C-alpha positions as CSV (number, residue, x, y, z in Angstrom):
1,X,99.7,95.8,132.7
2,X,97.2,98.6,133.2
3,X,97.2,102.3,132.1
4,X,98.1,102.4,128.4
5,X,94.9,104.3,127.5
6,X,95.2,106.8,130.3
7,X,98.9,107.4,129.6
8,X,98.0,108.3,126.0
9,X,95.0,110.5,127.1
10,X,97.2,112.5,129.6
11,X,99.5,113.3,126.6
12,X,96.7,114.3,124.2
13,X,97.3,111.2,122.1
14,X,95.0,108.5,120.8
15,X,94.8,105.2,122.8
16,X,96.8,103.2,120.1
17,X,99.9,105.3,121.0
18,X,99.5,104.2,124.6
19,X,99.4,100.5,123.6
20,X,102.5,101.0,121.4
21,X,104.3,102.6,124.4
22,X,103.1,99.8,126.6
23,X,104.6,97.3,124.2
24,X,108.0,98.9,124.6
25,X,107.7,98.7,128.3
26,X,106.8,95.0,128.1
27,X,110.0,94.4,126.1
28,X,112.0,96.3,128.7
29,X,110.5,94.5,131.7
30,X,111.1,91.1,130.1
31,X,114.7,92.1,129.5
32,X,115.0,93.3,133.1
33,X,113.6,90.0,134.4
34,X,116.2,88.1,132.4
35,X,119.0,90.3,133.8
36,X,117.7,89.8,137.4
37,X,117.5,86.1,136.8
38,X,113.9,85.9,137.7
39,X,112.6,82.4,137.1
40,X,109.1,83.0,135.7
41,X,107.0,86.0,134.5
42,X,103.4,85.9,133.5
43,X,101.9,88.9,131.7
44,X,98.2,89.6,131.5
45,X,98.1,90.8,127.9
46,X,94.5,90.4,126.9
47,X,91.7,89.3,129.2
48,X,88.5,87.5,128.2
49,X,86.7,90.7,129.1
50,X,88.8,92.9,126.8
51,X,86.7,91.8,123.8
52,X,84.1,94.3,125.0
53,X,86.4,97.2,124.0
54,X,85.8,99.1,120.8
55,X,86.3,97.0,117.7
56,X,89.0,99.3,116.3
57,X,91.0,99.1,119.5
58,X,90.7,95.3,119.7
59,X,91.9,95.1,116.1
60,X,94.9,97.3,116.8
61,X,95.8,95.1,119.8
62,X,95.6,92.0,117.7
63,X,97.8,93.6,115.0
64,X,100.3,94.7,117.6
65,X,100.3,91.3,119.1
66,X,101.0,89.7,115.7
67,X,103.8,92.1,114.9
68,X,105.3,91.7,118.4
69,X,105.4,87.9,118.0
70,X,107.1,88.1,114.7
71,X,109.7,90.7,115.8
72,X,110.5,89.5,119.3
73,X,110.5,85.7,119.4
74,X,114.0,85.3,117.8
75,X,115.5,87.7,120.4
76,X,113.7,85.9,123.2
77,X,115.0,82.6,122.0
78,X,118.6,84.0,121.9
79,X,118.2,84.9,125.5
80,X,117.0,81.4,126.4
81,X,113.4,82.6,127.2
82,X,110.8,79.9,127.0
83,X,107.5,81.4,125.8
84,X,104.1,79.9,126.6
85,X,100.5,81.2,126.0
86,X,97.6,80.6,128.4
87,X,94.0,81.2,127.6
88,X,91.4,80.2,125.1
89,X,93.1,80.6,121.7
90,X,90.1,79.6,119.4
91,X,88.8,83.1,119.4
92,X,91.9,84.4,117.6
93,X,92.6,84.3,113.9
94,X,94.3,81.1,112.5
95,X,97.3,83.2,111.6
96,X,97.7,84.5,115.1
97,X,97.2,81.0,116.6
98,X,99.9,79.7,114.2
99,X,102.3,82.4,115.4
100,X,101.6,81.5,119.0
101,X,102.4,77.9,118.3
102,X,105.5,78.8,116.4
103,X,106.8,80.8,119.3
104,X,106.1,78.0,121.8
105,X,107.8,75.4,119.6
106,X,110.8,77.6,118.8
107,X,111.5,78.3,122.5
108,X,110.3,75.0,124.0
109,X,113.8,73.8,124.9
110,X,115.0,76.9,126.6
111,X,115.9,76.8,130.3
112,X,115.9,80.5,131.1
113,X,113.0,82.8,132.0
114,X,109.6,81.1,131.7
115,X,107.5,83.8,130.0
116,X,103.8,83.1,130.1
117,X,101.5,85.4,128.2
118,X,97.8,85.3,129.2
119,X,95.6,86.1,126.2
120,X,91.8,85.7,126.1
121,X,92.4,84.5,129.6
122,X,90.2,84.6,132.8
123,X,90.8,83.0,136.1
124,X,87.3,81.7,136.3
125,X,87.7,80.2,132.8
126,X,90.9,78.5,134.0
127,X,89.1,76.9,137.0
128,X,86.1,75.8,135.0
129,X,88.4,74.4,132.2
130,X,90.4,72.4,134.8
131,X,87.1,71.1,136.3
132,X,86.0,69.9,132.8
133,X,89.3,68.2,132.3
134,X,89.1,66.3,135.5
135,X,85.4,65.5,134.9
136,X,86.3,64.0,131.6
137,X,89.0,61.8,133.2
138,X,86.4,60.6,135.8
139,X,83.9,59.8,133.0
140,X,86.6,57.9,131.2
141,X,87.4,55.9,134.2
142,X,90.9,57.3,134.4
143,X,90.3,59.1,137.7
144,X,88.1,58.5,140.8
145,X,86.2,61.6,142.0
146,X,87.2,60.9,145.6
147,X,90.9,61.2,144.5
148,X,90.5,64.8,143.4
149,X,92.2,67.0,146.0
150,X,94.0,70.4,145.8
151,X,97.1,68.8,144.3
152,X,95.2,67.0,141.6
153,X,93.2,70.1,140.8
154,X,96.3,72.2,140.6
155,X,97.8,69.9,138.1
156,X,94.9,70.7,135.7
157,X,95.0,74.5,135.7
158,X,97.2,76.7,133.5
159,X,100.8,77.0,134.5
160,X,100.6,73.7,136.4
161,X,104.3,73.1,135.8
162,X,105.4,76.5,137.1
163,X,105.7,77.3,140.8
164,X,102.8,79.5,142.1
165,X,103.5,83.2,141.8
166,X,105.5,84.9,144.6
167,X,104.5,88.4,143.6
168,X,101.6,90.0,141.8
169,X,102.1,93.5,140.4
170,X,99.2,95.7,139.2
171,X,100.0,99.0,137.6
172,X,97.7,101.9,136.9
173,X,96.2,102.5,140.4
174,X,93.6,99.8,140.3
175,X,93.4,97.8,143.5
176,X,91.9,94.4,142.3
177,X,93.1,91.3,140.6
178,X,90.5,91.4,137.8
179,X,89.9,87.7,137.3
180,X,93.6,86.9,137.0
181,X,95.2,83.6,138.0
182,X,92.5,83.1,140.7
183,X,93.7,79.7,141.7
184,X,97.4,80.4,141.5
185,X,97.3,83.6,143.6
186,X,96.1,82.1,146.8
187,X,99.3,82.9,148.7
188,X,100.9,85.5,146.4
189,X,102.0,88.9,147.8
190,X,100.0,91.7,146.1
191,X,101.7,94.9,145.0
192,X,99.7,97.8,143.6
193,X,101.2,101.0,142.1
194,X,99.7,104.1,140.6
195,X,102.4,104.1,137.9
196,X,100.8,103.6,134.5
197,X,102.2,100.7,132.5
198,X,104.1,102.7,129.8
199,X,106.0,104.4,132.7
200,X,106.8,101.2,134.5
201,X,110.5,100.7,134.4
202,X,113.3,98.5,135.8
203,X,113.5,101.0,138.7
204,X,109.7,100.5,139.4
205,X,110.2,96.7,139.2
206,X,113.0,97.1,141.8
207,X,110.6,98.9,144.1
208,X,108.1,96.0,143.8
209,X,110.8,93.5,144.5
210,X,111.9,95.5,147.6
211,X,108.3,95.4,148.8
212,X,108.3,91.6,148.3
213,X,111.7,91.2,150.1
214,X,110.2,93.0,153.1
215,X,107.2,90.6,153.4
216,X,107.2,87.7,155.8
217,X,105.5,84.8,154.1
218,X,103.9,82.7,156.8
219,X,101.6,80.3,154.9
220,X,99.4,79.8,158.0
221,X,102.3,79.7,160.5
222,X,103.0,82.3,163.1
223,X,105.8,84.8,162.6
224,X,107.7,83.1,165.4
225,X,107.5,79.8,163.6
226,X,108.8,81.3,160.4
227,X,111.7,83.0,162.1
228,X,112.6,79.8,164.0
229,X,112.7,77.8,160.7
230,X,114.6,80.5,158.8
């Protein structure tokens, strides 16, 4: 969800105004995904690299995150959205960690949209964390090293119980995945747009979905094989 700061700068506003506008967009896109009956949505809200930003901006993001959790969880629950957080939580304040846990527990039984929010997350961290989990199982005698294959490894990464993403959307004109879901994006269709996140709308989401609908997903097969099996 890139472009909040540039959106504010283009309008002669301070960066916090961009983040507040971006929060409104986030709410609107989650609502749009619910209406469109999309099964799962993962939002890259705060990367492990974002701690390098100015301290004041990081503090504002944490405050916005806390207020957002308190104000939005009940509505998400009413719309049958299941909320999940991925990333290393220990860096956050105990109050914020408690709010994350409360949101997950409140919505755990919901069968609607699976909303995962990546906070203090990095794809490399995810892979290393999975390797550590499996190594611990091997050390404990619960798993044999030779039994570790792609399926076993996939069961140890974040979002293991959610299908791998069909579509990746990056706003703000950047053409890279920036350490996001590195394992999970192996066969995902990638969509890049110059639209800044605060300007991303249901209409823009529709354009991304149209792009996806026009792609032929071959997974190593030829186009003729895919068409024959359609």
